[in-house]
C-alpha positions as CSV (number, residue, x, y, z in Angstrom):
1,M,-1.5,16.3,-8.6
2,S,0.5,17.5,-11.5
3,A,1.6,15.8,-14.4
4,R,5.2,16.6,-13.2
5,T,4.6,14.9,-9.9
6,S,3.1,11.7,-11.7
7,D,6.1,11.6,-14.0
8,R,8.5,11.9,-11.2
9,T,6.7,9.0,-9.3
10,A,6.6,6.7,-12.0
11,Q,10.5,6.9,-12.8
12,S,12.9,4.0,-12.0
13,A,14.1,4.0,-8.3
14,P,17.3,5.6,-7.8
15,P,20.3,3.4,-6.8
16,A,20.2,2.2,-3.1
17,D,21.6,4.6,-0.5
18,P,21.4,3.1,2.8
19,A,21.6,6.7,4.4
20,A,18.5,7.6,2.4
21,G,16.5,4.9,3.9
22,V,14.3,2.3,2.2
23,L,12.3,3.0,-1.0
24,A,8.8,0.9,-1.3
25,A,5.5,1.2,-3.0
26,G,2.0,0.0,-2.5
27,G,-1.6,0.3,-3.1
28,I,-4.5,1.5,-1.3
29,V,-7.1,-1.2,-2.9
30,T,-10.7,-0.2,-2.4
31,R,-14.1,-1.7,-3.4
32,A,-17.8,-0.3,-3.1
33,T,-20.2,-2.6,-1.4
34,P,-23.9,-2.0,-0.4
35,S,-22.8,-1.2,3.1
36,G,-19.9,1.3,2.0
37,T,-16.4,1.4,0.8
38,E,-14.0,-1.4,1.9
39,V,-10.2,-1.6,1.8
40,M,-7.8,-4.3,1.5
41,I,-5.4,-4.6,4.5
42,I,-2.8,-7.2,5.2
43,H,-1.2,-8.9,8.3
44,R,2.4,-9.6,8.5
45,P,3.2,-12.2,11.1
46,K,6.7,-11.5,11.2
47,Y,5.9,-7.9,12.7
48,D,2.4,-8.9,14.0
49,D,1.0,-5.7,12.2
50,W,-1.7,-4.7,9.9
51,S,-1.0,-2.3,7.0
52,F,-1.4,-1.6,3.3
53,P,0.1,-4.1,0.9
54,K,3.5,-2.6,-0.1
55,G,7.1,-3.6,-0.8
56,K,10.6,-2.6,-1.7
57,V,11.5,-1.5,-5.0
58,D,13.7,-3.9,-7.2
59,P,16.7,-2.2,-8.8
60,G,15.6,-0.2,-12.0
61,E,12.1,-1.0,-11.2
62,E,9.4,1.9,-11.6
63,L,7.7,2.8,-8.5
64,S,4.3,2.3,-10.0
65,A,5.3,-1.2,-11.3
66,T,6.4,-2.0,-7.7
67,A,3.1,-1.1,-6.2
68,V,1.2,-3.2,-8.7
69,R,3.6,-6.2,-8.4
70,E,3.7,-6.0,-4.5
71,V,-0.1,-5.7,-4.1
72,E,-0.5,-9.0,-6.2
73,E,2.4,-10.7,-4.6
74,E,0.8,-10.1,-1.2
75,T,-2.9,-10.1,-1.8
76,A,-3.4,-12.0,-5.0
77,L,-5.3,-9.2,-6.4
78,R,-4.4,-8.0,-9.9
79,C,-5.1,-4.4,-9.9
80,A,-5.4,-1.5,-12.2
81,L,-3.2,1.5,-11.2
82,G,-4.9,4.7,-10.3
83,E,-3.6,8.0,-9.2
84,H,-0.7,8.5,-7.1
85,L,-1.9,9.4,-3.5
86,A,1.1,10.1,-1.4
87,R,4.5,9.3,-0.2
88,V,4.6,8.3,3.4
89,T,7.6,8.4,5.5
90,Y,8.3,6.5,8.7
91,H,11.1,4.7,10.7
92,D,10.9,0.9,10.0
93,E,11.4,-1.8,12.8
94,T,15.4,-1.3,12.4
95,D,14.9,2.5,12.7
96,R,15.8,3.4,9.1
97,P,13.6,5.9,7.2
98,K,11.2,4.2,5.0
99,H,9.6,6.1,2.1
100,V,6.5,4.5,0.7
101,H,4.6,5.7,-2.3
102,Y,1.0,4.7,-2.5
103,W,-1.5,4.6,-5.5
104,R,-5.1,4.0,-5.6
105,M,-6.1,0.7,-7.0
106,S,-9.1,-1.1,-8.2
107,V,-9.2,-5.0,-8.6
108,V,-9.1,-6.4,-12.1
109,D,-8.8,-10.1,-11.1
110,D,-8.8,-12.0,-7.8
111,L,-6.3,-14.8,-8.1
112,G,-7.3,-16.4,-4.8
113,F,-5.3,-15.5,-1.6
114,T,-3.1,-18.1,0.1
115,P,-1.6,-17.4,3.5
116,G,2.1,-17.2,3.4
117,R,5.0,-16.9,5.4
118,E,5.3,-12.9,4.8
119,V,1.3,-12.3,4.7
120,D,-0.8,-14.6,6.6
121,D,-4.1,-12.8,6.1
122,A,-5.4,-10.4,3.5
123,R,-8.9,-9.0,4.1
124,W,-11.6,-6.5,2.9
125,V,-12.8,-4.4,5.9
126,G,-14.9,-1.3,6.2
127,L,-13.2,2.0,6.9
128,D,-13.8,2.0,10.6
129,E,-12.4,-1.7,11.0
130,A,-9.4,-0.6,9.0
131,R,-8.8,2.4,11.3
132,R,-9.1,-0.1,14.3
133,L,-6.7,-2.7,12.8
134,L,-4.1,-0.6,11.1
135,T,-1.0,-0.4,13.1
136,R,0.6,2.7,11.9
137,Q,-0.8,6.1,12.5
138,A,0.5,7.1,9.1
139,D,-1.5,4.3,7.6
140,R,-4.7,5.5,9.5
141,D,-4.2,9.1,8.3
142,L,-3.5,8.2,4.8
143,L,-6.9,6.0,4.7
144,T,-8.8,9.1,6.1
145,A,-7.1,11.4,3.3
146,T,-7.9,8.6,0.7
147,C,-11.5,7.6,1.8
148,G,-12.7,10.0,4.3
149,T,-14.2,9.1,7.6
150,G,-16.8,6.8,6.0
151,R,-19.5,8.7,8.0
152,P,-22.2,10.8,6.8
C-alpha cells in the first residue's frame, strides 16, 4: 500500500451524503496462540449476525480513529493500529451502500468485555471457526485475504 493510500484513509470523513451510503471503519484484531492465529469477532443481537468490530464515522473524525474507537467500544480491547487492509463495500440491512475501511490491529490492553445491547458476544476464534461464524461473505473474503487459510 502506498503512502498516498494510507494518507487518504486517515483523513477526516467527508460530510454525510445519503446517496453515497454509510461510511464506517473497524479492525481485524488478531493474536497468535500455540494452536494458531485467532481473530476477534462480535455478535450483534439486533441483526443476529457475526462480524468484525466496526462502526460509523463521527462527523470530522478520521477513519483510523473511528476504527480504534469502535473496536474498543464493541470489544473492550484497546488496540494499536496497524496497516490499512481494505475498503469493503456492501449493502446494509436498509439496502444502503456501506463502505467499511479495515485496519490490522493488535491488542494493547484488555479492559474486560461486558455484553450489551449492541454487542452481546465478543470472542477469540480460530480462522476456520471465524469462517463458519462470519455472516457476510465479504468478511470471510477479507479474513482469507488478511490471514490466509490457516491451513498448511
